[in-house]
C-alpha positions as CSV (number, residue, x, y, z in Angstrom):
1,X,15.0,-31.5,-19.4
2,X,14.7,-28.3,-21.4
3,X,17.2,-25.5,-20.5
4,X,14.4,-23.0,-19.8
5,X,12.8,-25.4,-17.2
6,X,16.2,-25.6,-15.4
7,X,16.9,-21.8,-15.4
8,X,13.3,-20.5,-14.9
9,X,11.9,-23.2,-12.5
10,X,14.5,-25.5,-11.0
11,X,17.3,-23.1,-10.1
12,X,15.1,-20.4,-8.5
13,X,13.3,-23.1,-6.6
14,X,16.5,-24.7,-5.4
15,X,18.0,-21.4,-4.3
16,X,14.7,-20.4,-2.6
17,X,14.7,-23.6,-0.6
18,X,18.4,-23.4,0.3
19,X,18.2,-19.8,1.3
20,X,15.0,-20.4,3.3
21,X,16.8,-23.2,5.1
22,X,19.5,-20.7,5.9
23,X,16.9,-18.3,7.3
24,X,15.4,-21.0,9.5
25,X,18.8,-21.1,11.3
26,X,19.1,-17.3,11.7
27,X,18.0,-14.8,14.2
28,X,18.7,-11.1,14.6
29,X,21.2,-12.0,17.3
30,X,23.3,-13.7,14.7
31,X,24.0,-10.3,13.2
32,X,24.5,-8.7,16.6
33,X,27.0,-11.5,17.4
34,X,29.6,-9.5,15.4
35,X,30.1,-7.5,18.6
36,X,30.9,-10.7,20.4
37,X,33.3,-12.1,17.8
38,X,34.6,-8.9,16.1
39,X,38.1,-10.1,15.5
40,X,37.1,-13.6,14.2
41,X,34.3,-12.2,12.0
42,X,36.5,-9.5,10.5
43,X,39.3,-12.0,9.7
44,X,36.8,-14.4,8.2
45,X,35.3,-11.8,6.0
46,X,38.7,-10.5,4.9
47,X,39.7,-14.1,4.0
48,X,36.4,-14.6,2.1
49,X,36.1,-11.3,0.3
50,X,39.7,-10.1,-0.3
51,X,42.2,-13.0,-0.1
52,X,40.0,-15.7,-1.7
53,X,39.3,-13.8,-5.0
54,X,43.1,-13.1,-5.3
55,X,43.9,-16.8,-4.7
56,X,41.3,-17.8,-7.3
57,X,42.6,-15.2,-9.8
58,X,46.1,-16.6,-9.4
59,X,44.9,-20.2,-9.8
60,X,42.8,-19.4,-12.9
61,X,45.8,-17.6,-14.5
62,X,48.3,-20.2,-13.3
63,X,46.4,-23.2,-14.7
64,X,45.8,-21.4,-18.0
65,X,42.0,-21.9,-17.9
66,X,39.9,-20.7,-20.8
67,X,38.2,-17.3,-20.3
68,X,34.8,-18.7,-19.6
69,X,36.1,-21.3,-17.1
70,X,38.2,-18.6,-15.4
71,X,35.1,-16.4,-15.0
72,X,33.1,-19.4,-13.7
73,X,35.8,-20.1,-11.1
74,X,35.9,-16.4,-10.1
75,X,32.1,-16.4,-9.9
76,X,32.4,-19.2,-7.3
77,X,35.0,-17.3,-5.3
78,X,32.6,-14.4,-5.2
79,X,29.6,-16.5,-4.0
80,X,28.9,-16.5,-0.3
81,X,29.5,-19.5,1.9
82,X,27.0,-22.4,1.8
83,X,24.7,-23.3,4.7
84,X,26.4,-26.8,4.5
85,X,29.4,-25.2,6.2
86,X,27.5,-25.1,9.4
87,X,27.0,-28.9,9.4
88,X,30.6,-29.7,8.5
89,X,31.8,-27.2,11.2
90,X,29.7,-29.0,13.7
91,X,31.0,-32.4,12.7
92,X,34.6,-31.0,12.9
93,X,34.0,-29.5,16.3
94,X,34.2,-25.9,15.0
95,X,32.4,-22.9,16.4
96,X,29.0,-23.2,14.7
97,X,27.7,-19.9,16.1
98,X,30.5,-18.2,14.3
99,X,29.7,-20.1,11.1
100,X,26.0,-19.0,11.3
101,X,27.1,-15.4,11.9
102,X,29.6,-15.4,9.0
103,X,27.1,-17.0,6.6
104,X,24.5,-14.4,7.5
105,X,26.8,-11.4,7.1
106,X,28.6,-12.8,4.1
107,X,25.3,-13.5,2.3
108,X,24.3,-9.8,2.7
109,X,27.7,-8.3,1.8
110,X,28.1,-10.6,-1.2
111,X,25.1,-8.9,-2.9
112,X,27.4,-5.9,-3.3
113,X,30.8,-7.6,-3.7
114,X,29.8,-10.4,-6.0
115,X,28.9,-8.1,-9.0
116,X,32.2,-6.2,-8.6
117,X,34.3,-9.4,-8.6
118,X,32.4,-11.0,-11.5
119,X,32.5,-7.9,-13.6
120,X,36.2,-7.6,-13.0
121,X,36.7,-11.2,-14.0
122,X,34.6,-10.7,-17.2
123,X,36.5,-7.6,-18.1
124,X,39.9,-9.2,-17.5
125,X,39.4,-12.7,-19.0
126,X,36.8,-12.2,-21.7
127,X,37.2,-10.3,-24.9
128,X,35.0,-7.2,-25.2
129,X,32.6,-8.8,-27.7
130,X,32.1,-11.8,-25.4
131,X,31.5,-9.9,-22.2
132,X,28.0,-9.9,-20.6
133,X,28.3,-7.9,-17.3
134,X,26.0,-8.1,-14.4
135,X,23.8,-5.0,-14.7
136,X,21.7,-3.3,-12.0
137,X,18.6,-5.3,-12.9
138,X,20.4,-8.6,-12.7
139,X,21.9,-7.6,-9.3
140,X,18.5,-6.7,-8.1
141,X,17.2,-10.1,-9.2
142,X,19.9,-11.8,-7.1
143,X,18.9,-9.6,-4.2
144,X,15.3,-10.7,-4.5
145,X,16.1,-14.4,-4.9
146,X,18.4,-14.4,-1.8
147,X,16.8,-11.9,0.6
148,X,13.1,-12.9,0.3
149,X,13.6,-16.7,1.1
150,X,16.0,-15.9,4.0
151,X,13.6,-13.3,5.4
152,X,10.7,-15.9,5.2
153,X,12.9,-18.4,7.0
154,X,13.9,-15.9,9.7
155,X,10.2,-14.9,10.1
156,X,9.2,-18.5,10.7
157,X,12.1,-18.9,13.2
158,X,11.0,-15.8,15.0
159,X,7.2,-16.5,15.1
160,X,7.3,-20.2,15.5
161,X,10.6,-21.7,16.7
162,X,9.0,-25.2,17.1
163,X,7.9,-25.1,13.4
164,X,11.4,-24.0,12.3
165,X,12.9,-26.9,14.2
166,X,10.5,-29.3,12.4
167,X,11.2,-27.8,9.0
168,X,15.0,-27.7,9.5
169,X,15.8,-31.3,8.7
170,X,13.4,-31.7,5.7
171,X,14.6,-28.4,4.2
172,X,18.3,-29.5,4.6
173,X,17.6,-32.8,2.9
174,X,15.7,-31.0,0.1
175,X,18.6,-28.5,-0.2
176,X,21.1,-31.3,-0.6
177,X,18.9,-33.1,-3.2
178,X,18.4,-29.9,-5.2
179,X,22.1,-29.2,-5.1
180,X,22.9,-32.7,-6.5
181,X,20.1,-32.3,-9.1
182,X,21.3,-28.9,-10.2
183,X,24.9,-30.2,-10.6
184,X,23.7,-33.1,-12.6
185,X,21.5,-30.9,-14.9
186,X,24.4,-28.4,-15.4
187,X,26.7,-31.2,-16.3
188,X,24.2,-32.8,-18.6
189,X,23.8,-29.5,-20.4
190,X,27.5,-29.6,-21.3
191,X,27.6,-33.4,-21.5
192,X,29.5,-33.4,-24.9
193,X,32.3,-31.2,-23.4
194,X,32.2,-32.3,-19.7
195,X,35.2,-34.7,-19.9
196,X,37.2,-32.0,-21.6
197,X,36.1,-29.4,-19.0
198,X,36.8,-31.7,-16.1
199,X,40.4,-32.2,-17.4
200,X,40.8,-28.5,-17.9
201,X,39.2,-27.2,-14.6
202,X,39.1,-30.3,-12.3
203,X,42.6,-29.8,-10.8
204,X,42.2,-26.0,-10.6
205,X,38.9,-26.5,-8.7
206,X,40.6,-28.9,-6.4
207,X,43.5,-26.6,-5.8
208,X,41.2,-23.7,-5.2
209,X,39.1,-25.7,-2.7
210,X,42.1,-27.0,-0.7
211,X,43.7,-23.5,-0.7
212,X,40.4,-21.9,0.4
213,X,40.2,-24.1,3.5
214,X,43.9,-23.7,4.2
215,X,43.5,-19.9,4.0
216,X,40.4,-20.0,6.2
217,X,42.1,-22.2,8.8
218,X,45.7,-21.0,9.0
219,X,45.3,-17.2,8.5
220,X,43.0,-17.0,11.7
221,X,45.6,-19.1,13.6
222,X,48.3,-16.6,12.6
223,X,46.2,-13.9,14.3
224,X,45.7,-16.0,17.4
225,X,42.1,-16.9,16.8
226,X,41.3,-20.1,18.7
227,X,41.2,-23.4,16.9
228,X,37.4,-23.9,17.1
229,X,36.9,-20.6,15.4
230,X,39.7,-21.3,12.9
231,X,37.9,-24.6,11.9
232,X,34.6,-22.7,11.5
233,X,36.3,-20.1,9.3
234,X,38.0,-22.8,7.3
235,X,34.7,-24.5,6.6
236,X,33.0,-21.2,5.8
237,X,35.7,-20.2,3.3
238,X,35.9,-23.7,1.7
239,X,32.2,-24.4,1.2
240,X,30.5,-22.1,-1.2
241,X,26.9,-21.6,-2.4
242,X,27.5,-23.4,-5.7
243,X,23.8,-23.4,-6.6
244,X,23.8,-19.6,-6.6
245,X,27.0,-19.5,-8.7
246,X,25.4,-21.9,-11.2
247,X,22.2,-19.8,-11.3
248,X,24.1,-16.6,-12.0
249,X,26.1,-18.3,-14.8
250,X,23.1,-19.9,-16.5
251,X,20.5,-17.2,-16.0
252,X,22.1,-13.8,-15.4
253,X,25.2,-14.3,-17.6
254,X,23.6,-16.8,-20.0
255,X,26.7,-19.0,-20.2
256,X,26.5,-22.7,-19.5
257,X,30.3,-23.1,-19.6
258,X,30.7,-20.7,-16.7
259,X,28.5,-23.1,-14.6
260,X,30.9,-26.0,-14.9
261,X,33.6,-24.8,-12.4
262,X,30.9,-24.3,-9.6
263,X,29.4,-27.7,-10.5
264,X,32.7,-29.5,-10.3
265,X,33.8,-27.6,-7.2
266,X,30.5,-28.5,-5.5
267,X,31.1,-32.2,-6.1
268,X,34.7,-32.0,-4.8
269,X,34.1,-29.9,-1.7
270,X,32.0,-32.5,0.1
271,X,34.9,-34.9,0.1
272,X,37.6,-32.4,0.8
273,X,35.6,-30.8,3.7
274,X,35.2,-34.2,5.3
275,X,39.0,-34.8,4.9
276,X,39.7,-31.3,6.3
277,X,37.6,-32.0,9.4
278,X,39.2,-35.3,10.0
279,X,42.7,-33.8,9.6
280,X,42.2,-30.9,11.9
281,X,40.7,-33.1,14.6
282,X,43.6,-35.6,14.3
283,X,46.0,-32.7,14.7
284,X,44.1,-31.5,17.8
285,X,44.2,-35.0,19.4
286,X,48.0,-35.2,18.8
287,X,48.5,-31.8,20.4
288,X,46.6,-33.0,23.5
289,X,48.7,-36.1,23.9
């Protein structure tokens, strides 16, 4: 498949479906719920937007990643949580309502924080003649491709809850299929270098994923957040919107190498999130004995 078909058609369509699927699960009350869970929401957002980029920066530096792979990993750290976190949180007996709230708030805030983190990463890791920063027009493009589908989904949920319920499962399936397709296409685009890239960034992506979930789970516990909410935050922090990160790398930054860390991370996170859910549930059962 031609690169322009991937970047002009497939990626925007994939993000549109994924973000509309997120909108189908949201109501205005999800934003108001910040008042109900202020402590949990604030800690979750601090983990996501402050601690996580620092952890990612240290991993990229510590593993000695190339500049482009480092920026790609930082781009993933800056991306909001993925809607899949809600499903994994449910399976792990986490607080799904908190997940939905965090995803909603984080998706909005990331429109402002993502360009700051990515531009910092580009300025730090790339040489001046290699840098392609996210300008206002590009930021606006991200806003449009995120906000409009979410708004459509929320409108459907508001006007026809029964229709949103019918659409929920097919849209989730389509979202998963598109995510897999986008990862495959991103990997195929770099097929000649993928083995090298996997060797270079695979362990770093795994370390970042595991540490993300650990931060999301243990930091809330340190602040006496209950276990169900800690599980929810752990899933939210560990599962990122990899499709959006790949889209920004390929389309807005025009760099296919930067799309490799999000692609590899997106493959890893489904297995590690399942293992994380199993582990925290096993720990809970032992504590109850």
